C-alpha positions in Angstrom: 7.4 26.2 6.8 6.1 23.0 5.3 5.2 21.0 2.2 2.1 23.1 1.6 4.0 26.3 1.5 6.5 25.1 -1.0 3.7 23.6 -3.1 1.8 26.8 -3.3 4.7 29.3 -3.5 8.1 27.6 -3.6 7.8 25.0 -6.3 9.1 27.3 -9.0 10.7 25.6 -12.0 11.9 28.9 -13.4 13.8 29.6 -10.2 17.6 29.2 -10.6 19.0 26.2 -8.7 20.4 27.0 -5.3 24.2 26.8 -5.5 26.4 25.9 -2.6 29.2 28.4 -2.3 31.2 27.4 0.7 34.0 29.8 0.0 31.9 32.7 1.4 31.2 30.8 4.6 32.7 32.1 7.8 34.4 30.0 10.5 34.9 26.9 8.4 38.0 24.8 8.3 39.3 22.8 5.3 38.3 19.6 7.0 34.7 20.8 7.4 34.7 22.0 3.8 35.6 18.5 2.6 33.2 16.8 5.0 30.2 19.0 4.1 30.7 18.3 0.4 30.7 14.5 0.9 27.8 13.1 -1.1 26.1 10.2 0.7 24.0 7.7 -1.3 21.0 6.1 0.4 19.3 3.7 -1.9 17.7 5.8 -4.7 18.6 9.1 -3.0 21.7 11.2 -3.0 22.1 13.3 0.1 24.5 16.2 0.1 25.3 18.1 3.4 25.2 21.8 2.6 26.2 23.4 5.9 25.8 22.9 9.7 26.5 25.1 12.6 25.9 23.2 15.8 27.0 22.1 19.3 28.0 18.7 17.7 30.3 20.4 15.2 31.6 22.8 17.8 31.0 25.8 15.4 27.7 27.2 16.6 29.2 30.6 17.6 26.8 33.5 17.7 24.1 31.5 16.0 23.4 30.2 19.5 21.3 33.3 20.0 19.1 32.5 17.0 18.3 28.8 17.3 15.9 28.8 20.2 12.5 29.4 18.4 11.0 28.6 15.0 12.0 29.7 11.5 10.9 29.7 7.9 12.3 30.3 4.4 11.6 33.1 1.8 9.6 32.4 -1.3 12.8 32.6 -3.5 14.6 30.2 -1.1 17.5 32.7 -0.6 16.8 33.7 3.0 15.9 32.0 6.3 13.9 34.0 9.0 14.7 32.9 12.6 12.7 34.0 15.6 15.0 35.0 18.4 14.3 35.7 22.1 15.8 39.2 21.8 13.8 42.5 21.8 13.5 45.4 19.4 15.8 45.3 16.4 17.0 41.7 16.9 13.6 40.0 17.1 13.9 38.1 13.7 17.3 37.2 12.3 17.9 36.9 8.5 20.2 34.1 7.4 21.7 33.3 4.0 20.0 30.0 3.0 23.0 29.1 0.8 25.7 29.5 3.5 23.8 29.4 6.8 25.4 32.7 7.8 23.4 35.5 9.5 23.2 38.6 7.3 21.0 40.9 9.4 17.6 41.3 11.1 14.1 42.4 10.2 13.1 45.8 11.4 12.1 45.7 15.1 8.8 46.5 16.8 8.4 47.7 20.3 6.2 45.8 22.8 6.9 42.4 21.2 9.2 39.7 22.4 9.2 35.9 22.0 11.0 35.3 25.3 9.6 31.8 25.9 9.5 30.6 22.4 7.7 31.4 19.2 7.5 30.7 15.5 7.9 32.3 12.1 5.9 31.7 8.8 5.9 33.2 5.3 2.8 33.5 3.2 2.3 33.4 -0.6 3.0 37.1 -0.9 6.3 36.9 0.9 5.0 38.5 4.0 6.7 37.3 7.3 4.8 36.5 10.5 6.2 35.9 13.9 4.4 35.0 17.1 5.2 34.8 20.8 4.3 32.2 23.5 1.9 33.0 26.3 2.6 31.5 29.7 -0.5 32.7 31.6 -4.2 33.1 31.0 -3.8 36.9 31.0 -0.8 36.9 28.7 -1.2 38.7 25.4 -0.8 36.4 22.4 0.7 38.5 19.5 1.4 37.9 15.8 3.6 40.5 14.1 3.6 41.0 10.3 6.3 42.3 8.0 5.1 42.9 4.4 8.7 42.3 3.2 12.3 42.4 4.6 12.5 46.1 4.7 8.9 46.9 5.7 7.9 48.4 9.1 6.3 45.7 11.1 2.8 45.9 12.5 0.9 44.0 15.2 -1.3 41.7 13.2 -3.0 39.8 16.0 -3.3 40.8 19.7 -5.6 38.8 22.0 -6.1 37.4 25.4 -9.0 35.2 24.3 -6.7 32.3 23.6 -7.8 30.0 26.4 -4.3 29.3 27.4 -2.4 29.4 30.7 0.9 28.3 32.3 0.3 24.7 31.2 -1.8 25.2 28.1 0.7 27.5 26.4 0.0 28.8 22.9 2.5 29.9 20.3 5.2 27.3 20.1 4.0 26.3 16.7 2.3 28.5 14.0 1.7 28.2 10.3 0.1 30.5 7.8 -1.7 29.8 4.6 -2.6 33.1 2.9 -2.8 33.2 -0.9 -1.8 35.9 -3.4 -5.3 37.4 -3.1 -4.8 37.9 0.7 -7.2 35.2 1.8 -6.5 32.3 4.0 -6.0 31.3 7.6 -3.5 31.0 10.5 -3.4 28.0 12.9 -1.8 27.3 16.3 -1.9 24.6 18.9 -2.7 24.8 22.6 -0.2 22.8 24.8 -1.3 19.5 26.4 -4.7 19.6 24.7 -6.3 18.5 21.4 -7.4 22.1 20.7 -6.3 24.2 17.8 -6.7 28.0 17.3 -7.7 29.4 13.9 -7.8 32.9 12.5 -9.5 33.4 9.1 -8.0 36.1 6.8 -9.7 38.2 4.1 -7.9 40.7 2.0 -4.8 40.4 4.3 -6.9 41.4 7.3 -7.9 39.1 10.1 -11.7 38.6 10.3 -11.3 38.7 14.1 -8.6 39.3 16.6 -9.9 36.4 18.6 -9.4 32.9 17.4 -11.8 30.1 16.6 -10.9 27.2 18.9 -11.7 23.7 17.6 -11.2 20.4 19.4 -9.8 17.7 17.1 -11.0 14.1 17.1 -8.9 11.1 16.1 -9.6 8.5 13.4 -6.4 6.5 14.3 -4.0 6.8 17.1 -4.5 8.4 20.5 -5.9 11.7 21.9 -3.5 14.6 21.4 -1.8 15.7 24.7 1.4 17.1 23.1 3.3 20.2 24.1 5.8 22.3 22.1 4.1 21.3 18.9 4.9 22.5 15.4 2.5 22.8 12.5 3.1 22.3 8.8 0.2 23.1 6.4 0.0 20.9 3.4 -2.9 22.5 1.5 -6.1 24.4 2.2 -7.6 21.5 4.1 -4.9 19.6 5.9 -1.7 20.0 7.9 0.9 17.9 9.8 1.2 18.3 13.5 4.1 17.0 15.7 4.8 17.6 19.4 6.1 15.8 22.5 3.3 13.2 22.8 4.0 10.7 20.1 4.3 10.3 16.3 3.3 13.0 13.8 -0.4 13.3 13.0 -2.0 14.3 9.7 -5.0 16.6 10.5 -7.9 17.2 8.1 -9.9 20.4 8.3 -13.6 20.5 7.6 -14.9 24.0 6.7 -18.2 25.7 6.2 -17.5 26.2 2.5 -14.9 25.7 -0.2 -13.1 29.0 0.1 -9.7 28.9 1.6 -10.8 31.3 4.3 -14.1 29.5 5.0 -14.8 29.0 8.7 -13.3 25.7 10.0 -15.9 23.6 11.7 -14.1 20.4 12.7 -10.8 18.6 12.8 -9.9 14.9 12.5 -6.5 13.3 12.5 -4.6 10.1 11.8 -1.3 9.1 13.5 1.6 8.3 11.3 2.3 4.5 11.1 5.3 3.3 13.1 7.9 0.6 12.9 11.0 -0.1 15.0 13.1 2.2 12.9 10.6 5.1 13.1 11.0 7.1 16.3 9.3 10.2 17.4 10.5 13.5 18.7 9.4 17.0 19.2 9.2 19.9 16.9 7.7 19.2 13.5 7.0 17.1 10.5 7.0 18.4 6.9 5.7 16.6 3.9 7.3 17.0 0.4 7.3 15.3 -2.9 10.3 14.3 -5.1 10.7 11.6 -7.6 6.9 11.4 -7.8 6.7 10.1 -4.2 5.5 11.5 -0.9 8.0 11.9 1.8 8.0 13.1 5.4 10.8 14.6 7.4 10.1 14.5 11.2 11.9 15.1 14.5 13.7 12.1 16.0 14.8 13.2 19.4 13.1 12.4 22.7 11.7 15.0 25.1 13.2 15.0 28.6 16.3 16.0 30.6 18.4 13.2 29.0 18.7 13.0 25.2 19.3 9.6 23.7 19.4 11.2 20.3 20.9 14.6 19.6 18.5 16.9 17.8 18.0 15.2 14.5 15.3 14.4 11.9 14.5 11.3 9.8 13.3 11.1 6.3 10.6 8.5 5.5 8.7 7.7 2.4 5.0 7.8 2.7 2.3 5.7 0.9 0.5 7.6 -1.9 -2.3 8.6 0.5 -2.8 8.7 4.2 -0.3 8.1 7.0 1.2 4.8 6.0 5.0 4.5 5.7 6.7 2.8 2.8 10.1 1.1 3.1 12.7 1.7 5.7 13.8 5.1 7.0 15.8 6.8 4.2 18.3 8.8 6.3 18.9 10.5 9.6 19.9 14.2 9.3 22.5 15.0 10.7 23.6 11.5 11.3 25.1 12.4 14.7 22.5 15.0 15.5 23.2 18.7 16.2 23.9 18.2 19.9 22.5 17.0 23.2 22.4 20.3 25.1 19.0 20.3 27.0 16.5 22.9 26.1 13.0 23.7 27.1 11.4 21.7 24.4 14.1 19.6 22.6 12.5 20.5 19.3 13.7 19.9 15.8 11.8 21.9 13.2 12.2 21.1 9.5 11.6 23.4 6.5 11.6 21.9 3.0 12.0 23.7 -0.4 11.6 21.5 -3.5 13.2 22.2 -6.9 12.6 19.4 -9.4 14.0 16.2 -7.9 15.9 18.1 -5.3 14.6 18.7 -1.8 16.5 21.3 0.3 15.9 20.5 3.9 16.7 23.0 6.7 16.7 21.8 10.3 16.4 23.9 13.4 17.6 22.0 16.5 16.5 24.0 19.6 19.5 25.5 21.4 21.8 23.1 19.5 22.2 24.3 16.0 20.9 24.7 12.5 21.8 22.7 9.4 20.9 22.2 5.7 21.0 19.3 3.3 20.1 18.6 -0.3 18.2 15.3 -0.9 18.1 14.3 -4.6 15.8 11.5 -5.8 16.7 9.6 -9.0 14.3 10.6 -11.8 11.5 8.2 -12.6 11.5 6.4 -15.9 8.6 4.5 -17.4 9.4 1.1 -18.9 6.9 -0.2 -21.5 7.5 -3.6 -23.2 5.6 -5.9 -25.6 6.3 -9.5 -24.7 5.5 -13.0 -26.1 1.8 -14.0 -26.0 0.6 -15.5 -22.8 3.2 -13.9 -20.5 1.6 -13.6 -17.1 4.3 -11.7 -15.2 7.0 -9.3 -16.3 9.9 -8.1 -14.1 12.8 -5.8 -14.9 16.3 -6.2 -13.3 19.1 -3.8 -13.9 21.5 -1.3 -12.5 18.8 0.3 -10.3 20.3 2.0 -7.2 17.7 0.5 -4.9 17.5 -2.9 -6.5 20.9 -3.5 -8.2 20.4 -6.4 -10.6 17.9 -8.0 -8.3 16.2 -10.7 -10.4 15.4 -13.3 -7.7 14.4 -11.5 -4.4 12.2 -8.6 -5.1 12.6 -7.2 -8.6 10.5 -4.4 -10.0 7.3 -5.8 -11.4 5.5 -4.3 -14.4 1.7 -4.3 -14.8 -0.4 -5.1 -17.9 -1.8 -2.3 -20.0 -4.9 -2.3 -22.1 -2.8 -3.3 -25.2 -2.3 -6.9 -26.0 0.8 -8.4 -24.4 2.0 -5.1 -23.2 3.3 -4.3 -19.7 4.5 -1.1 -18.1 6.1 0.2 -14.9 7.7 3.4 -13.6 10.8 3.2 -11.5 13.6 5.4 -10.2 16.8 5.2 -12.2 19.5 7.3 -14.0 19.9 7.9 -17.7 22.7 5.3 -17.8 20.4 2.5 -16.7 21.2 -1.0 -18.0 18.5 -3.7 -17.7 16.8 -6.9 -18.8 13.2 -8.1 -18.7 12.2 -11.4 -17.1 9.0 -13.5 -17.0 9.8 -15.0 -13.6 12.1 -14.5 -10.5 15.0 -16.4 -11.9 17.8 -15.5 -14.4 16.8 -18.5 -16.6 13.5 -16.7 -17.2 15.2 -13.6 -18.7 14.5 -12.4 -22.2 16.2 -14.1 -25.1 17.0 -13.4 -28.8 16.7 -15.4 -31.9 20.0 -16.6 -33.4 19.3 -17.6 -36.9 19.0 -21.3 -37.3 20.6 -21.9 -33.9 18.7 -22.1 -30.6 17.6 -18.8 -29.1 20.1 -17.4 -26.7 20.2 -15.0 -23.7 19.9 -11.4 -24.6 22.5 -8.7 -23.8 21.8 -5.8 -21.5 19.5 -3.0 -22.7 20.0 0.8 -22.6 16.9 2.8 -21.9 14.2 3.1 -24.5 10.7 4.4 -24.1 9.3 1.2 -25.6 10.8 -2.3 -25.9 10.0 -5.6 -27.5 10.9 -9.0 -26.1 10.9 -11.5 -29.0 11.3 -14.6 -26.9 12.0 -15.7 -23.4 15.1 -17.8 -22.7 13.0 -20.1 -20.5 9.4 -20.1 -19.4 7.7 -21.8 -16.5 4.8 -23.3 -18.4 3.5 -23.6 -22.0 -0.1 -23.7 -23.0 -1.0 -25.2 -26.3 -4.2 -24.0 -28.0 -5.0 -25.6 -31.4 -7.9 -25.9 -33.8 -7.9 -28.7 -36.4 -9.6 -28.0 -39.7 -11.4 -31.4 -39.8 -13.3 -33.2 -37.0 -11.1 -35.5 -34.8 -12.1 -38.0 -32.2 -9.2 -37.1 -30.0 -6.0 -35.0 -30.1 -2.6 -35.4 -28.6 0.6 -33.4 -28.4 4.2 -34.7 -27.9 7.4 -32.8 -27.6 11.1 -32.5 -26.7 10.4 -31.6 -23.0 10.6 -35.4 -22.2 12.3 -36.7 -25.3 9.1 -37.3 -27.2 8.2 -40.0 -24.7 4.7 -39.3 -23.3 1.8 -38.0 -25.2 -0.5 -35.4 -23.6 -4.2 -35.7 -24.5 -5.7 -32.4 -25.2 -9.0 -31.2 -23.8 -11.7 -30.1 -26.3 -14.0 -27.2 -25.8 -16.9 -27.1 -28.1 -17.6 -23.7 -29.7 -14.7 -22.2 -27.8 -13.6 -18.7 -29.0 -9.9 -18.0 -28.4 -8.7 -14.4 -28.5 -6.1 -13.8 -31.1 -6.7 -17.2 -32.9 -7.4 -16.1 -36.5 -7.6 -19.4 -38.4 -10.4 -21.4 -40.2 -12.4 -23.2 -37.5 -15.2 -25.2 -39.3 -15.5 -27.7 -36.4 -16.0 -25.0 -33.8 -13.8 -27.0 -31.4 -10.6 -25.8 -29.8 -8.2 -28.1 -27.9 -6.1 -27.1 -24.9 -3.1 -28.6 -23.0 -0.6 -27.2 -20.6 2.8 -28.4 -19.5 4.7 -27.2 -16.5 3.5 -24.5 -14.1 5.2 -26.0 -11.0 7.9 -24.1 -9.1 11.2 -24.5 -10.9 9.8 -25.8 -14.2 11.8 -24.4 -17.1 11.2 -24.9 -20.8 13.6 -23.5 -23.3 12.7 -21.3 -26.2 13.5 -24.0 -28.6 11.1 -26.5 -27.1 9.8 -28.6 -30.1 6.4 -30.3 -30.3 3.8 -31.7 -32.8 0.2 -32.8 -32.8 -1.4 -36.1 -33.8 -4.9 -37.7 -33.6 -6.6 -41.1 -33.4 -5.7 -43.7 -30.8 -2.4 -43.3 -29.0 -1.1 -46.6 -30.5 -1.7 -45.4 -34.0 -0.2 -41.9 -34.2 -1.8 -39.9 -37.1 0.5 -36.9 -37.2 -0.3 -33.5 -38.5 1.0 -32.6 -42.0 1.0 -29.5 -44.2 -2.1 -28.5 -46.2 -0.7 -30.2 -49.3 -0.2 -33.5 -47.4 3.6 -33.1 -47.2 5.4 -33.8 -43.9 5.8 -30.7 -41.7 8.7 -29.8 -39.4 8.4 -29.8 -35.7 6.8 -26.7 -34.2 8.8 -24.5 -31.8 7.3 -23.1 -28.6 8.4 -19.5 -28.7 5.8 -18.1 -26.2 4.1 -19.1 -23.0 0.9 -19.6 -25.1 1.1 -21.2 -28.5 -2.0 -20.8 -30.7 -1.9 -23.2 -33.7 -4.0 -24.4 -36.6 -3.9 -28.0 -38.1 -4.9 -27.9 -41.8 -4.9 -31.7 -42.1 -3.5 -35.0 -40.8 -1.5 -37.7 -42.6 -4.6 -40.0 -42.8 -8.2 -38.9 -43.1 -10.1 -38.5 -39.8 -13.3 -40.0 -41.1 -15.8 -37.3 -41.8 -16.4 -35.9 -45.3 -16.7 -32.2 -45.8 -20.4 -32.5 -46.1 -20.6 -33.4 -42.5 -18.0 -31.2 -41.0 -20.7 -29.6 -38.9 -21.2 -32.8 -37.0 -18.9 -33.2 -33.9 -18.0 -36.4 -32.2 -16.5 -36.0 -28.7 -15.3 -38.8 -26.4 -16.7 -38.5 -22.9 -15.9 -40.2 -19.6 -18.9 -42.5 -20.0 -19.0 -42.9 -23.8 -19.6 -40.6 -26.7 -21.3 -37.2 -27.3 -22.4 -36.3 -30.8 -23.5 -32.8 -32.0 -25.4 -32.2 -35.2 -26.7 -28.8 -36.4 -29.4 -30.4 -38.5 -31.5 -33.5 -38.1 -29.4 -36.6 -38.7 -29.7 -40.4 -38.5 -27.1 -41.8 -36.0 -26.1 -45.5 -36.0 -23.6 -47.1 -33.7 -22.1 -50.5 -34.4 -19.6 -52.5 -32.3 -16.4 -54.0 -33.8 -18.4 -57.2 -34.8 -20.8 -55.1 -36.9 -23.7 -55.5 -34.5 -26.0 -52.5 -34.4 -26.1 -51.1 -30.9 -28.4 -48.1 -31.4 -30.0 -46.2 -34.2 -31.7 -42.9 -33.6 -32.6 -39.6 -35.3 -31.2 -36.6 -33.5 -30.6 -32.9 -33.7 -28.4 -31.0 -31.4 -26.7 -33.1 -28.7 -26.8 -36.9 -28.4 -25.1 -38.9 -25.6 -24.5 -42.6 -25.4 -22.7 -44.7 -22.7 -20.2 -47.1 -24.2 -17.8 -49.8 -22.9 -14.2 -49.6 -23.8 -13.6 -50.8 -27.4 -13.8 -50.1 -31.1 -17.0 -48.7 -32.6 -18.2 -47.5 -36.0 -20.5 -44.4 -36.0 -22.6 -43.6 -39.0 -24.1 -40.2 -39.4 -26.5 -40.2 -42.3 -24.5 -43.1 -43.7 -21.0 -41.5 -43.3 -18.7 -43.8 -41.3 -16.3 -42.7 -38.5 -14.1 -45.1 -36.5 -14.4 -44.4 -32.8 -12.4 -45.8 -29.9 -13.6 -45.7 -26.3 
């Protein structure tokens, strides 16, 4: 049983939640009861042990007869079907999935025994399939089918055309993908080879008793030489494969058509990515999805006569696609393993049933036990926030299980949306989440709130809302000033409280610049820019004050209100401030009739733009004419440092180079 099976037939939202009722369990002490109900928290996951019967626990009992082969779960998640090595009426045992206690057996069939191993699978219709293992080239490979728990079994597949022998054994791992229409396929692996056996199924009948054998090729990893492998189908065209030869592989199936039972023509596989905390074992890898994320549970015991790890599995988060792993191993189940009794294959096979954000994981540890766990992922919540203009980065820090109030190391980062100044991100958290937004990885960059006439202050913690608004940041790393003066200016400066109003910053003009969101009169067509900060550790408070002025630095001609009255200092309340200057204290030199003429100081002198033909005259401070010309468009003149008078059609402007 695997991720694909629960996706296609076990992911039922209308199915009642599995309830652990330990009272009905046999052979369980009060100590074990308390232990098994202990909830373990691993980052954003809660893991609840449900039950375990194992060598490690010392309570395996008669279950020892049933934990030597493969197993699967019923579609309603109430029963486990375990392949035994017994004959006749005891060939497949039935266990209560809630308690882990055997409740009976499927009806037996003569002439079938899985003496050397075998597996069990359940299709979308609830039919149960069990197979044996062949140990010689002449051995008969069989698959037996039960339509339901009470149905008389029948031999579904019987063939000697399997290509196996004493070394290349077939039957240790099997999975079935047959839909409710009775169409699909069955797949097995041949020991020590990279060959897989397929049977296509139409209307619940095999298209042939003899399999199609396909040799797999690798995209990443090494050639498959595994034995004792288990198979977990994900969907119509892929499955996980895990045996004794290395890490789990993700196998892609190419078929002759799009139908589920189309003939497979080729196989390619990729090997799961590895780290020092990802070990491999024998017996299976099953993919599942909770909390909107892909996960893999895989065997973590070695194959050999000495066991360094005792029949256990590990849970690992996967990247959204492919075989890449994400983050550290989430948990090892059971933490001490189910035991170290040697067996023929040392396998650990997982089965997963998903209900909402809960994954019920059942583990078969060959000859050593069987166990069950519930893994719960925190629900995913989407955070969407509108922030002050010009904000480049937005983070959220809070009572997240995995990143508890982490604002400085690796906080959750939101991404911009198509809406102006809006960011969003989806992260795992509970309904009681408390949080704050930040514009940098430092608590000084947290969100702030206005406090009347006082300086803005730090905000309090938020409770979850679908959408939020940050009115102001407590500190920002840099501030960009973008301003348009109504009248033509020769130069423009900004001063502010960041250095005690000491040093003026000359702003850079951009002729004809269009600034998104700047909705002010712009007759000159020139926008001026300046930026402060931007270095690591720079911090500017939300009450940073500033003001613009023009003309030479020594003669500060400050901005005023439209009516000529003195204006208050401006406040920088966002990383980008877009301003408009209606006028200055003193005239800047050009009358309204020539506001379309633009005079810009350059590194070498002056540049003058006129939209219509105009007479341009330049005089030095002594009144000597330097140049007179008629120009339209752009005019450039090199000048030495000093004071000049520029006349445009007789209108005079003082200019300093």
